[in-house]
C-alpha positions in Angstrom: 0.0 -0.1 0.3 1.8 3.2 -1.6 0.6 6.5 1.5 3.0 8.4 0.4 1.7 12.1 0.1 1.3 12.0 -3.9 -0.7 12.7 -6.7 -4.0 14.1 -5.0 -7.1 15.6 -7.2 -9.7 18.1 -6.0 -13.6 18.5 -7.2 -15.2 22.2 -7.3 -17.9 22.2 -5.4 13.6 15.4 2.8 15.5 16.7 4.7 14.8 18.3 7.6 16.0 22.1 8.4 15.7 24.5 10.8 16.8 27.2 8.2 13.7 28.1 6.6 12.3 31.0 4.8 11.9 34.2 7.0 8.6 35.5 7.3 6.5 32.0 7.4 4.4 30.9 10.2 6.0 29.8 13.3 3.0 27.9 14.4 4.1 24.1 14.0 7.3 22.4 15.9 11.3 22.4 16.0 10.6 19.6 13.7 10.0 22.0 10.7 9.6 19.7 7.3 9.2 16.7 7.9 10.5 13.9 6.1 8.4 10.7 4.0 10.9 8.9 6.5 9.3 10.5 9.0 5.4 10.2 7.5 5.9 6.3 7.4 7.6 6.1 10.8 4.9 7.3 12.4 2.3 5.6 10.3 4.5 2.4 11.6 3.7 2.9 15.1 -0.3 3.9 14.8 -2.2 0.8 16.7 -5.8 2.2 15.1 -7.4 2.0 12.2 -9.0 5.3 12.8 -5.7 8.0 13.3 -4.1 5.4 10.4 -6.9 7.1 8.0 -6.7 10.7 9.9 -2.9 11.0 9.4 -2.7 9.8 5.6 -6.0 12.2 5.2 -4.3 15.3 7.1 -0.4 14.6 5.1 -2.5 14.0 1.9 -4.8 16.9 2.2 -3.8 18.7 4.3 -6.9 18.7 6.7 -7.0 19.9 9.7 -7.8 18.7 12.7 -11.3 20.1 13.3 -12.5 19.1 10.3 -11.5 15.9 10.9 -13.1 14.9 13.9 -16.0 16.4 13.1 -16.3 14.1 9.5 -19.6 12.3 9.7 -19.9 9.3 7.0 -22.1 10.5 5.1 -19.2 13.2 3.6 -17.4 9.9 2.2 -18.1 9.0 -1.2 -16.3 5.4 -1.4 -18.0 4.7 -5.0 -16.7 8.4 -6.3 -13.9 8.4 -3.8 -13.9 11.3 -2.4 -15.0 13.2 0.9 -16.5 16.2 1.1 -15.9 18.6 3.5 -19.3 21.2 4.4 -19.8 25.0 4.4 -20.0 26.1 7.7 -17.5 23.0 8.8 -14.4 24.5 7.5 -12.5 27.4 8.9 -12.8 29.6 6.4 -17.0 28.1 6.5 -15.8 27.0 2.6 -17.0 23.9 1.4 -14.2 21.5 -0.2 -14.5 18.2 -2.4 -11.3 16.3 -2.4 -11.0 12.6 -4.5 -8.4 10.1 -2.6 -6.2 7.2 -4.4 -8.3 3.8 -3.6 -4.8 3.2 -1.3 -6.6 5.8 1.2 -10.5 4.7 0.1 -9.0 1.6 2.0 -8.0 2.9 5.1 -11.6 5.1 5.2 -13.8 1.7 4.8 -12.1 0.4 7.6 -13.4 3.7 9.6 -16.8 3.4 8.0 -17.3 0.2 8.4 -20.5 -1.2 10.4 -21.8 3.0 10.8 -25.0 4.9 9.5 -24.6 7.7 7.8 -25.0 10.5 9.9 -22.5 8.6 12.8 -18.7 10.4 13.3 -16.5 9.3 10.8 -13.6 8.6 13.2 -14.4 6.8 16.9 -12.3 4.6 19.3 -13.2 0.7 19.4 -16.8 1.1 21.1 -17.9 3.4 19.0 -16.9 6.9 21.3 -16.5 10.0 19.1 -12.3 11.5 18.4 -12.3 14.6 19.8 -9.4 15.4 21.7 -6.2 13.2 20.7 -3.2 14.7 22.4 -1.9 12.2 24.6 -2.5 9.8 21.6 -0.6 11.8 19.5 1.9 12.4 21.9 2.6 8.7 22.6 2.7 7.8 18.8 5.1 10.4 18.4 7.2 9.2 20.9 7.1 5.4 20.3 8.2 7.0 16.2 11.2 8.9 18.0 9.5 12.2 17.0 9.0 14.2 20.6 7.2 17.3 19.8 5.7 16.5 16.3 2.3 18.3 16.2 -0.3 17.1 14.3 -0.8 20.6 12.9 2.8 19.7 11.3 1.1 17.4 9.1 -0.6 20.5 6.7 2.6 22.0 6.8 3.7 18.4 5.1 1.1 18.0 2.6 1.5 22.0 1.5 5.2 21.2 0.7 4.9 18.2 -1.0 1.6 19.4 -3.7 4.3 22.3 -4.5 6.8 19.8 -5.3 4.4 17.7 -7.3 3.8 20.1 -9.2 0.8 21.5 -8.5 -0.4 24.4 -8.1 -0.3 27.0 -6.0 -3.9 28.2 -6.7 -5.3 24.2 -6.4 -3.2 23.3 -3.7 -4.7 26.1 -1.3 -8.4 25.1 -2.0 -7.5 21.3 -1.5 -5.7 22.5 1.8 -8.2 25.0 2.4 -6.1 28.6 2.9 -8.3 31.4 3.0 -5.7 33.8 1.1 -2.0 33.5 -0.7 -1.0 35.0 1.8 -2.0 32.9 4.5 -1.0 29.9 2.4 2.8 31.2 1.4 2.7 30.8 5.3 2.8 27.2 4.8 4.8 27.2 2.0 8.0 26.4 3.5 11.6 25.3 1.7 14.1 23.5 3.5 18.0 23.7 1.6 17.1 20.4 -0.6 14.5 22.4 -2.2 16.8 25.5 -2.5 19.1 23.3 -4.0 17.1 21.8 -6.3 16.2 25.1 -7.6 19.6 26.5 -8.5 
């Protein structure tokens, strides 16, 4: 199963460096830009199907944690491999739809199994909705050898990988739900590898 973060589509409705571009958003962990290897290390330590799927979606599309935990089963269309974020349920109140690959659909199908359309997509084994998983995340990060890494870092990881994959800033911003180019640019970090490739 290939869950490394690319490519991805949007419908209408590696090296880590602390030498980052001046003026970027500072609300991330000291790890700055995660590598694909670090993402794989996190996935390897996950024991909960919901967290495996949530991490994959966050790293592919840059969904916010609040957007993930508010998802309902009815917002997932496995037949057409799409996830719908509804207007009024995102940071900028705009809805958006992303199209997922078969590998991602398989992960999400595990979260859908046995649930009704109105049920939360991500739940614990007893059906309790996932609301706050900070303790679970801290434990995962420590086991992966990345103590202090934040779930929000996955949003940065997604934005950077979309741009490196050749996706335009406009399309990447629509996928991640950034409301303006100015905000998007704060997430557009560059590490030393990026600068070497551009030289």
